[in-house]
N, C-alpha and C positions, 0 to 999 in steps of 0.2 A: 504494500500500500504506500504510494508515493505522496508526499506533501504537494498540494496543489500550488501552482506558481504564485498565487497571491500570498500564501503562507511562506514560501521560500523567499519572496521579496521582502516580506515583513521581517523574517529572521535576519536577512542581510542588513536591513536598516537599523533594527533595534536589538539584534541578538545579544551582542556583548554588553551594550549599555544597560539593557533591561535586566540581563543576568546579574551584572554588578549591582543593580539597584535592589536585588533581593537576596542573592546568595551570601553577601557579607554578613547577613544576620546569622549565618552558620559559622562565622569566622572563629567563634569560640571553640569550635570543634578541632581547631588546629592545635589546641592544648599548649599555647604559649610559644610556639615556634615562630620567631620573628621572620625567618626566611620563608617559612610556609605561609604565614599570614600575608606577606607581601606578594607572593605568587598566586594566592588563591583566586582572586578575581580573573587573572589572566588565564590560568590553567583551566579553571571551571568553565570559563567562557568558551573553551574549545568544544565542549559537549553539545550545547544547543546548535552550534554551527555545523555539527555533523550532518544535519538535515540537508546541507547543500554540498556534501562531499560524495565522492564515488565510494559506496560502501562495499564494493567487491572485495576489498581487503584493506580495512582501516588499520594503518600502522602508526607508530609513535610519531613519525615525522609528519603525517597528515594532521594528527591532533595538534602538534606544535605549530604547524603552518596556520591552522584555523585560529589558534590563539595568538598568532603574531610572533612566535619565537623562531629564531634562526636555526636552532637545532632541537632534536627531541630530548635532549638531556634533562631539561627542566620538567618536561611532562613525565618522563620516566621516574624522576625523583619524586614528583608529586604523587604518583600512584604507589610507589614502593617504600620510600625512605622518609619523606616529610611527616611531621607529627600532626595528624588530625584524625578525628573519630568518624568513621563512616556510619556508625549506628546513630550518632546525633544528626548527621545529615539526612539519614533515612527518616528520622522523626520529623525533621523539617519538611521533607517531601510529603509525608503522610498528612501533616497539618495543611500544607498548600493544597493538596488534592481535596481534602475535606472542605476547605474554605471556598473553593471554586466549583466543585462537583458534588458537594455533600447534599444528602437527602435522607430523610428518616426512613424512606422505603427502599433504600439501596440494598444491593446484594453483594456480599463478599464471596469471592470465587477462589478456591484453592486448586492449584495445579502445578505441575513441574514441566520443565523443558530441558532438553539436552544440549550440551556444547561439545561437539565432536572434536577430538584432539588426536594428534599423530604420535606423540611421545608418551612417556610414563612418568614424567616429573611434575606435571601440573597437579596441584593439590586436588585430591579426591578422584583423580582419573582412574578408570579401570574399564574392562569390558563389561558392559551392563546394558540392560534394555533402555533404549531411548525412544520415547513416543514420537519425538521430532522426526527421527529417521525411520521409525516403524520397525526396528530390528535391533539386535544386539550390536553395539558399537563401542569402540574405545572412546569414552566420553566422560565429561563431568555432568552432574545433574544438579540443577538449581530448583528449589521449591519456592513458589511465589504466591503472594496474596494480592488479588486484584480487587479494585473497588469499582462497582458498576451502578450507575444511576441513570435517570432519564437525561441528565445533563452531559454524560460522557463516561468514559472508563479509563483507568490508569492503574499501573502497578504501585502498591504502597508498601510492600515488605518483601523480603527475600532471605533465603538461607541456603548455603551450599551443603548438599548432602555429602557426608563423609562416610564412605563405606566402612564396614567393620574391619576389613583387612588394613585399611589406612589408619583407622582409629587405634588399632593395637600395634602399630609399628612405630616405635619411638624415633628411629633414625629418619624415616620418611616425614614424620610429623615435624621433627626439628628442622629439616632442610626446607620444608614448605612454610615454616613459621606458624604452625597450628597452635593456638593458645593451649596451655595445660588444662584449663577448665573445660575445654571442648571434648565431650565424650561421644561415643557412637549414639546416634538417634535415628529412629526410623523416619520416613517421610511424614507419616501421620503425626508423629510427635513434634516434628518441626512445624507442621501446620498448626498444631495445637498451640505452640508457643506464639506463633504469629497472631492467632485469634485472641489469645490472652492479652497481647500487647494492644490490639485494636480495642478490646473491651476496656482495658485499664485506662486508656487515653481518651475514652469517650467518643470514639468514631461512631457516627450515626448510621445504623443499618437495621434492616428487618429480617434478612434472610442470609443463609450460608448455603452454597452449593459446591459440588466438586465431583470428581469421578470416583470409580470404585476403590481406588487406593485409599481414599479418605472416608468411605461409606461403611466399612465393616463395623460390626458391633463388638469386636473383641479388642483387648489390649488398649493401646493408646487411642485407637479409633473410637472405642467405647467411651473413653474419657472426653474425646472431642465432642461427641454427640451430647454427653451429659453437660458439658460446659455450655453449649448452646441452649439447652433446655433450662438450665439454672438462670440464665440471663434473659429469659423471656423472648428469645428469637426463634424463628422457624428455620427449618432446613429441608432441602431436597437433595439427598446424597445418593449417588449411584452405587449399586452393589452388583456383584457378580451373580449369575444365575444359580450358582451353588450355595449362595448365602442362605442360611436357614432362618426361617421366620416361623416361630411356633414349632410345630412338629414336622415340618417339611421344608424343603428348599423353596425359594421364591418362585422358581419355575413351575413348581407344582401348584401354585395358586392360580395358574391360568384356567384350570378347570372350574374355578369359582366365578369367572367373569361371564355374566349372562350374554347371550347372543347380541342383544341390543345395548350392551354395556360399553361399547366402543364409540368414541367420538373423534371426528377428524378435526384437529386443531393445529394452528401454526405456533411453533415455538419461537417465532421471530422471523425477521427478514434476512435472507442470505443473499449471496451474489446473484442467484438466479430467481429471486423472489421469495415468497413465504416458504418457510421450512415446515411443510405439512407432514404429519404422521397421524396414525390412529392411536388414541390414548384411552386407558381405562384406569379406574381407581377403586381399590378395595380397602375399606377401613379394617384396622385390627386393634384389639384392645391392648392398652399399655398403661402403666402408671404415669400419667402426666397431669399437669396442673389443670384445674377446672377451667373450662372454656377453650381447651386445646384438644386436638385430635391427632392420632397417628394413623398412617396408612401406607399402602404399597401402590406406587404409581408405575404403570407399565406402558412402554412405548413400542409400537409395532410399525415397521415399514410398510408403506402402502403396496408397493410392487413386490416386496419380498416379505410376506407376512411371517415367515419363520425367523426373521431377524428382529430380535427383541432386546429391550433394555429395561432395567428395573431400578427403581428409586425408593428408598425409605424416606418418609416425609413426616415432619412435625409442623403443624400449622394451626392458627386460630380456627375455632370450630366453624366459623362462617366462610372460610376460604373456599373458593370455587375451584373446579377442575381447571378452568382456564388460567387461573392465577398460579396454580402449581406448575402447569405447563410453561407459563411465562418464566417462572423462576428457573426451572430446569433448562430452558433455552438460553438463559443468561450466561450459562457456562461458556458459550462461544466467545464472550467478550475477552476472556483471558487469552484465548487463542489469537484474537485480533490484536491484543496488546503485545504478545510475543512476536507476531508477524511485523507489526509496526516498529517495535523497539529494535528488532534485528535488522529490519529493512531501512529504517530512517535514522537511527542513532547508534548503530553498531553494538547492540547489546552483546552479541556473540563474537565480536571482532576485537580481540585483545591479545597483548603480548606479555601477559603477566602469568606467573606460575604459583605465586604465594597466596596464602589465605587472606592476608591483608589486601594484596593487589586485586584479587578477584572481587572482594566485597566493595572496594573503592570504585573500581571500574563499573561494576554492575549498578551500584547505587547512583553514580553520576549519569549513567545511561538512562536509568529509570526517571531521574529528575528531568533530563532533557526531553524524554518521551512525554512526561506529564505536562511539561511546558507546551509542547506541540498540541496535546489533547485539549488543553484549556484555550489556547489561541484558536484552534480549529472550532471549538464550541462557540467562542466569541464571534467568529466569522459566520458560522452557519446558524447559530442560535440567537444572535443579536444581543448577547449579554455584554459585549465589549464596552458599551457606554454606561453600564451600571457600575457604580463605584461601591465595592464591598465595604461592609462595616470595618472600621479601623479597630483591630484587636490583635493581640499577640496570638501565637500558635499554641500557647500553654494548654488550653483545654484538650488538645489532641496530641500532646507530647507525653513522654514518660514523666511520671510525677517527680518533682524536684529538679527537673532540667531547666536550664535558663531559657529565657525567651528567645525564639528563633528569629524574630523580626526586629532585632535591635538595629540601631543606626549602623549604616555600612561605611566602608572606607571609600575614599575617592569622592568625586564630585557627584552630587545627587542628579538624577535624571530629570527632575522637575521641581517645582516649588513646594510640593506637598511634603509634609513632615514624615509620613510613613512611606514604606516601599511596597510596590506591587510588582510581581513578576510579569504580569500581563498588563500592558498599558497601551494607550492609543499610540499608533506609530507616528513618530515625528516625520516632518517632510523629509524626503530623501535629499542628499546633497545635490547641488545644482549640476555637478558633473555627471551624475547618474540619473538618466531619465526614468520616470516611474514605469513599472511594468504593468501591463493591463491585467485586469482580473480575469482569470480563466473561466470559461463557461462550459468547457467540454470535459472537465476532469473533476466533477463534483463527486464526493463520496456517496 
């Protein structure tokens, strides 16, 4: 998914200046490094400009060129050696997405994506199944949490999956810089931690969805579902056909669907129009709070009725089948985020091997992708002229963390006291004629 020319021209005109106007609020993440603090606006400014680079192979020198550096040395230092906290920047990213895309009815989506590698030294790399490739590959796996609302969608959290063989190998851990406190954790456990952070920081949402990796009722997956229930949110979580529900696997519940129990509904619009399937819902009894219901949602392909998908659901008692289908269909948004982040800002194009380097690159790529998501919504949804309330990011940050929107370094981009990442584009320099708004490349 390519940025439309209007967005590209806007990024050219205000990319670095707008970035400087907001990102220095995260300058405290540099943990007192004067060298790092001085380079933060320049280096971080390279990421939003990735939208105008050739992403066939984003290298350090391309990032440096986008940031205005003569060599890639500073960019490599910024990712691997300078002192700053990628988790604090992640918290700022989450707050930014909530401020611009936040909605009480939003859906959180858990999913993972693969990063194919050739060698054996990149942290967490091994031969393992990659849904991105659809087969077993030599790759790293990242678990992500996406935020999806009617206003747009973006990635708000991430975690690198560290396989058990890596977690138990002190030599490899040391060489890759894996912190001592990091132990082996399953993908559902990583997802559970990200959901806990979203709940702790007050992220507004009503639903959680994810594929069968996160839908099982056992172990950490069971705790994930219990966490959602305790906090009064609903879920539509995919499970495998072998998942037992009561005394039989969910596939065995098909015999309980009446002949007229199927409804043809769209789970949202895709590239070829509405994503239509036949759907059925069967309630089942469970110990849940009053006013809530649990059930089994079944999806059947229209042309291939033997192709089925199953979802365990928790929802308010008044929730309709169409609403459950809508939530199930929201899972596509995380795939769209992966596609856009890899295609537009180089999420998967990096030359780092360490634990710190991976989290720094991925976090900045997510931040640049969120920037594009908000600018795109401003262009297509008409929210660009609305000035958000001036407030700090504290309600959506880890408790006790400093404000993310503190005064920045350098010259302000406008007369306002606060900083906004997305602002009205200033007039382009006279030497650069304005580019026309594209009319043939609308999302």
